[in-house]
C-alpha positions in Angstrom: -26.7 23.2 -15.4 -26.3 25.8 -12.8 -28.2 29.0 -12.0 -25.1 30.5 -10.7 -24.3 34.1 -11.8 -20.8 34.4 -13.1 -18.6 36.9 -11.3 -15.8 38.4 -13.5 -13.4 40.8 -12.1 -11.1 42.9 -14.4 -8.1 44.1 -12.8 -6.2 46.6 -14.3 -3.9 49.5 -14.3 -4.4 52.7 -16.5 -1.7 55.2 -16.6 -3.8 58.0 -19.0 -7.2 56.6 -19.3 -6.9 54.6 -22.3 -6.7 51.4 -21.1 -9.4 52.1 -18.6 -11.6 52.4 -21.6 -10.7 49.2 -22.7 -11.3 47.5 -19.3 -14.7 49.0 -19.6 -15.4 47.5 -22.8 -14.4 43.9 -21.3 -16.5 44.7 -18.4 -19.4 45.5 -20.7 -19.2 42.2 -22.6 -18.5 40.2 -19.5 -21.3 42.0 -17.4 -18.1 42.3 -15.0 -16.7 44.4 -12.3 -13.8 47.0 -12.6 -11.1 46.7 -10.2 -8.4 49.5 -10.8 -4.7 49.2 -9.6 -3.8 52.8 -8.5 -0.9 54.9 -9.3 1.0 53.2 -6.6 0.3 49.8 -7.7 -2.3 49.0 -4.9 -5.8 47.4 -5.0 -8.6 49.4 -3.0 -9.7 47.7 0.1 -11.5 44.7 -0.3 -10.1 44.2 -3.8 -8.3 40.6 -3.0 -11.3 39.5 -1.5 -13.2 40.4 -4.8 -10.4 38.4 -6.9 -10.8 35.3 -4.6 -14.7 35.0 -5.1 -14.4 35.8 -8.7 -15.0 33.1 -11.2 -13.0 34.9 -13.9 -10.3 37.4 -13.6 -9.2 39.7 -16.6 -5.9 41.2 -16.4 -5.1 44.6 -18.2 -2.2 47.1 -18.2 -0.8 49.1 -20.8 2.3 48.0 -22.5 5.3 50.1 -21.7 8.9 49.2 -22.8 7.6 45.8 -24.1 5.9 44.9 -20.8 2.9 45.7 -18.2 3.2 48.9 -16.1 5.4 48.6 -13.0 2.1 49.3 -11.0 0.8 46.0 -12.5 3.9 44.2 -11.8 3.7 45.4 -8.3 0.1 43.7 -8.1 1.3 40.7 -9.5 4.2 40.3 -7.3 1.8 40.7 -4.2 -0.5 38.1 -5.7 1.8 35.7 -4.2 -0.3 35.1 -1.1 -3.2 34.0 -3.2 -0.8 32.1 -5.1 0.4 30.3 -2.0 -3.0 29.2 -1.0 -4.3 28.5 -4.5 -7.1 31.0 -4.2 -7.2 31.3 -8.0 -7.0 27.9 -9.1 -9.2 26.7 -11.9 -10.7 30.3 -12.4 -10.8 31.3 -16.0 -8.3 33.8 -17.1 -8.0 36.5 -19.8 -5.8 39.7 -20.6 -5.8 42.8 -22.6 -3.3 45.7 -23.3 -3.0 48.9 -25.2 0.2 50.8 -26.4 0.6 53.6 -28.8 2.2 51.5 -31.5 0.2 48.8 -33.6 2.5 46.2 -32.2 4.5 47.8 -29.4 5.4 44.4 -28.3 2.0 44.0 -26.9 2.2 40.4 -27.1 5.0 40.2 -24.4 2.5 41.8 -22.0 -0.2 39.1 -22.9 2.5 36.3 -22.5 3.1 37.9 -18.9 -0.4 37.6 -18.0 -0.6 34.1 -19.4 2.4 33.0 -17.4 0.9 34.7 -14.3 -2.6 33.0 -14.7 -0.8 29.7 -15.4 1.3 30.1 -11.9 -2.0 30.6 -10.3 -3.5 27.2 -11.8 -5.9 29.2 -13.9 -7.4 28.4 -17.3 -6.7 30.8 -20.2 -9.2 31.9 -22.6 -8.2 33.4 -25.9 -10.2 35.8 -27.9 -11.5 33.2 -30.6 -11.6 36.1 -33.0 -10.6 35.8 -36.7 -8.4 38.7 -37.6 -9.4 41.5 -40.0 -6.6 40.9 -42.3 -7.9 41.3 -45.8 -7.4 44.1 -48.3 -11.0 45.4 -47.5 -10.4 45.5 -43.8 -11.0 48.8 -42.1 -9.1 50.1 -38.8 -12.3 49.7 -36.8 -13.0 46.2 -37.7 -13.0 43.5 -34.9 -9.7 42.4 -34.2 -7.8 44.3 -36.7 -4.4 44.0 -34.5 -4.7 40.1 -35.0 -4.5 38.9 -31.7 -5.4 35.5 -30.5 -4.0 35.4 -26.9 -6.0 38.3 -25.4 -7.3 41.7 -26.7 -5.2 44.3 -28.0 -5.7 48.0 -28.5 -3.8 50.8 -30.0 -4.0 54.3 -29.2 -1.7 56.9 -31.0 0.6 58.7 -28.4 -1.0 62.0 -29.3 -4.7 60.9 -28.8 -7.0 61.4 -26.1 -8.8 58.2 -24.7 -11.8 59.7 -26.5 -9.9 59.4 -29.7 -9.5 55.6 -29.6 -10.7 53.1 -32.2 -14.2 51.6 -32.0 -13.1 48.3 -33.3 -10.7 48.2 -30.4 -13.7 48.4 -27.8 -15.7 45.9 -29.9 -12.9 43.6 -29.9 -12.7 44.0 -26.2 -16.5 43.7 -25.5 -16.6 40.5 -27.3 -13.6 39.0 -25.5 -15.2 40.0 -22.2 -18.3 37.9 -23.6 -16.4 35.0 -24.5 -14.7 35.2 -20.9 -18.0 35.1 -19.1 -19.1 32.3 -21.4 -16.3 30.2 -20.8 -16.7 30.5 -17.1 -20.3 29.7 -17.6 -19.5 26.5 -19.1 -17.1 25.4 -16.7 -19.6 26.3 -13.6 -21.9 23.6 -15.1 
């Protein structure tokens, strides 16, 4: 067994603060570090180096019009440099998204993340969370939106980031724990 501390980077774009709150929940679960993509689609200084050094990378973006934000796509396109040199190969990957609708085509965003991770030679970790899909289930239950591919959150279009659902944050936190645990298992 290794004594190595697992480094998890949550690289995300948030347009209005909702997705940033989900990113923080993932980071809390993974004991990870947030790396925000700015409004122009750029990483802060040192961001690419952080991603290269990480054991696990988690992608996050709101779902706009059935896909990640253009800022996230700009980041993804710029990742062709680490792709070419295989800097992210064999890292553990995960992803999360938020939109105003319960569905909102969030799965398209998660599939975009999965494809990006696979192009980089990554290992995708799903949520491993059973859905809250019984009559007795409540909106604040874990995995109420029923995603296995990655964490999904929903925030009504007229809700502030402070008004988001607690169950979505717990889903994201547990997902962060899982990603860190998978990365630790592979580091053995």
